[in-house]
N, C-alpha and C positions, 0 to 999 in steps of 0.2 A: 644787263647794263654794263657798259664799259667802265674801266677803272678811271677814277677822277684824274683829269689832266692838271698838272702843276707846272708852272713855268717860273724860273728864278733867274737872277742875274749875278754874275761875279763882278763886283766893283773892286778892282784891284786898288789896294791902299797906297798907291804911289803918286797921289795928287797932294797938293797942299791941303792941310787938314780941313779948312773951311769948305774947300771944293769937294773933298771926299764926303763930308757930312751932308752937303747939299745934294750930292748925287744919290746917296743912300736914301735920303728923304724923298727924292723925286721917284726913285724906283718903288718905294712904298706907295706914294700917292698915285702912281700910274696903275696900280692894281696888281703888281706882280706878287707871287706867293712867297718868295724867299730872296734874300740877298746873301751873298757868300764872299769870303775873303780868301786870299792866297795864304800859304805858309812858307815863305822864303825870306832869307836874309838879303839876298842880292838877286838881280836879274841881268841877263847878258846885255840888255840894251841900256842899262842904267848908268848915268854919269855919277861920279863920286858925290856930287852935291844934290842929286835927286832924292826926294823923300821915298821911303818905303817903310811905312809904319807896321809895327807888329800886328799880325792878324787877330790874334785872340784878344789883345788889349783893345784893338779897334772895335771888335764885336762887343766887348763889354761896354764901351762907350755908346755904341749904336743901340744897345739894349735900353739905354736911358733916354734916348731922344726919338725912338720909334715906338709905335703902339701895337701894330697888328702883324707886321711882316715877320716871317720866320727868319732866323739868323743861323748861318752855317759856315763851316770850313770846307773849302774845296781845294786841297784836303790837308788836314794836319798830318805831319810825317814824323817818324820816330827819331830822326837825328837831333832834333832840337830839345827834347825833354824826355825824361823817364815817363813811361806810360802811367805811373801812379800820379805824377804831377798833372798829366793831361786829364786824367779822370777827375781830379779835384778842380781843375780849371773848368771842365765841362759842367760839373755840378754847380760851380759858382755862376757860370754864365746862364745856366738854366734857371737858377734862382733870381738873378738880376733881371732876366727877361720875362719872368713870370711863366716859364715853361714854353719858350719859343725856340729852343736850340735844336738844330739838326747837326749832329757831330759827324763830319766826314773824316775818314782816315785813309791814307794811302801809304805806299811803300817808300815814296820819295826817290832819292838818287841823284838829284841835281848836283853836278860836280862843283858848281860855284858855291853852293852851300857848304859842301865838305871843305872846300878850300878856305872859306871864311872862318870855319871852326877849327882848322888845322887837323882834320880827321881824314885819314886815308879813305878813299872810296871803298865801300864794301863790295865784296863779290856778290854776284847775283844770288847764290845760295844764302849767304849771310843776310843780304837785304830782305829776302823773303822770310827767313827765320825770324828776324827782328820784327818785321811787319806782323807776322803771325802771332808772336808773343805779345806785341803791343796791343793788338785787337783783343786777344784773349783776356789780358789783364784789365784793360779798360772796361770791357763788357762785364767781367766778373765783379770788379770793384764798384761800378755804378749800380749793380744789382744788390750791393750790400756785402760782397766778399771782402775779406781783410788780409788775404795772403795769396801769393803766387810764387811759383818756383819754376824758372826757365833757365835756358843756357845763357841768355843775354840779359834778361830782366828778372829780378826777384824782389820780393818784399814781404814783410810780416807786420802785423799791427796797423795795416793801412785803414784809414777812415776818411770818408768824404761826408761827414755829418754836416748839416742835417739831411743830406741826400737831395737828389734832384726833385723838381716839381713833377716832372713827367715820370710815370711809373709803368713798368718796373725800372726803366731808365730812359733817357732821351733817345730818339731814333738814331741808329748808326747807319751812315752811308759809307759803304766800302768800295773804294775805287780798285778795280781789278780788270786785267786784260788777259793774263796768261793762265794756264791750267792750275798752277800752284796757288796763285792769289785768288782765283775763282773758287777754289775749295774753301778758302777762308771766308769769302763772301757768302758762300752757300751755308756755312755754319752760323754766321753771326749777323749778317746784314739784314736790316729792315729795308734798305734801298741799295741796289747794286748800281754803281756808276761806271760808265766807260766813256772814253773820249772818241769823238768821230775821227777815224783814221785819216790822216792827211795823205795827199798825193796818190789817192786811189780814186777810180771812177765811182760814181754814185752807187751803181748796182753792186760793185764789189764791197763798198763800205757797208751796205745793208746786208749783204750775204755774210760778211764777217760778224756783224752785230748779231744776226740770227744764230750763227754757229756758236758764238760765245754764250748766247742765251740758252741754247740747248745743253751746252756743257754745264752751265750753272744749274739747270733743272736736274740733270742727272746727279750732280754733286749734292744738291739739296735733298733729293730722294734718298741717297745713300746716307745722309746725315739725319734722316728721319723727319725732315721738314717738308711741308707742302710748298712746291715751287711757286705757286701763285701767291704765297704770302710775302714774297720778296718783290718789291716794286723795282721797275727798271728805269734807269736814268741815263741821259747822255749829255756830255758837255760839248757845246758847239762853239767853235771859234771862227774867226773871219776867213780862214783859209779852207774851212771845211765845207766842201760841196761846190761853190761857196753858198751856204744856206743863209747867210746874213747879208746878201747883196740886195735883197728886196723883201718886202712883206710876202709877196707871192712865193718867192723861193723858200722862205721860212715855213710858210703854211704847207708847202709841198713836202718839205723835210719832215714836219710833224706828222703829216698823213702817212708817209712811207715808214717812218719809225714806229708809228702806232701799229702798223701791220705786223711788225716783228716784236710787239709786246712792250714797247717803251711808253711810259706814261708821265715821265718827268723830264723836262728840258731845261738845261742850264746854259744861258748865253754868256759868253765872255764879252763884257762891255767893250766896244771898240774904241771908245773915247778916252784912252789913257796913253801916256807917252810910250810905254813899252810896246803896245800893240801897233801904234803908228810907226815906230822905228823898225819893227820887224818886217812890216810890209806884207802882212798875211793876206794878200789877194783882195778881191773886190768886196767891199763892205760899204753899206750905206751908213755914213757917220751918225745919222739920226735914227738908226734902225730900232733902238730900244723904245723910243717914243712911238714910232710908227707901228711896231708890233703891239704895243699897249692898246692901240685903237681897235685891234681885232681880237683881243683876249676874250671878251664875252662870246664872240662867235666861235672861237676855237674850243672854248669850254663847253658850249652848247652842243657842238658837233661831236664831242667826245662822250656824250651821255647815251 
């Protein structure tokens, strides 16, 4: 039997609050498995007066007005908070939602976020080091650990009482693309997420995804983990393929990605100001609703 298919939607929190709330509720009502938020302070298409609500705060609110859908970050990044704070926020979100949190963590690196905080951009080695330590600390603390000692992050007497609902901790989705970050995913991820590579032909995109998957498998084996225990996820935006140009294009992308082991698909909702201004290629503006019509068929075909 194939691994269960899951499909979620990133609803970027840069809409007026009532509109964002309605969109999240619609995604739940349409039958999607999860809804995700960004973790940015600014976006390159954003006007000074445009909203961009804090992702983790928005998730906490969504936990109170949704019932079934899982809630996640796509993805939380180290620049904004000490990982001990992120662990406590994750525990809180898991409690508020009744155990529906999927915690996504990535390395970050958006220059506008660094500028907004007055922090010099980190070198690639430092970025990976901070990412590695953040994942290690969050993983350990959510499992009940109370201390961590690293080059960039340390802490003692850490507590996230009463602990998360999901045990031994909420699932970790680790975003990783290169050899060093894939090693982190191999050690800690319940779900490995990658983004569909832009500006490459479809077959090259799939070949790259398969190559990264094989590297993850080797790293997992070296870490003493069963590679099949790590679910594979891909983030699909409007320029990617373009897989969101029609329902048929999306179903084709799902089928081809399934062939290289991917079982979770995350759509970047095209109906928000940033995506429209970037102009990321051909996208059906109503694609999220149209895909919802075929979710049962996609799930049945994955069994």
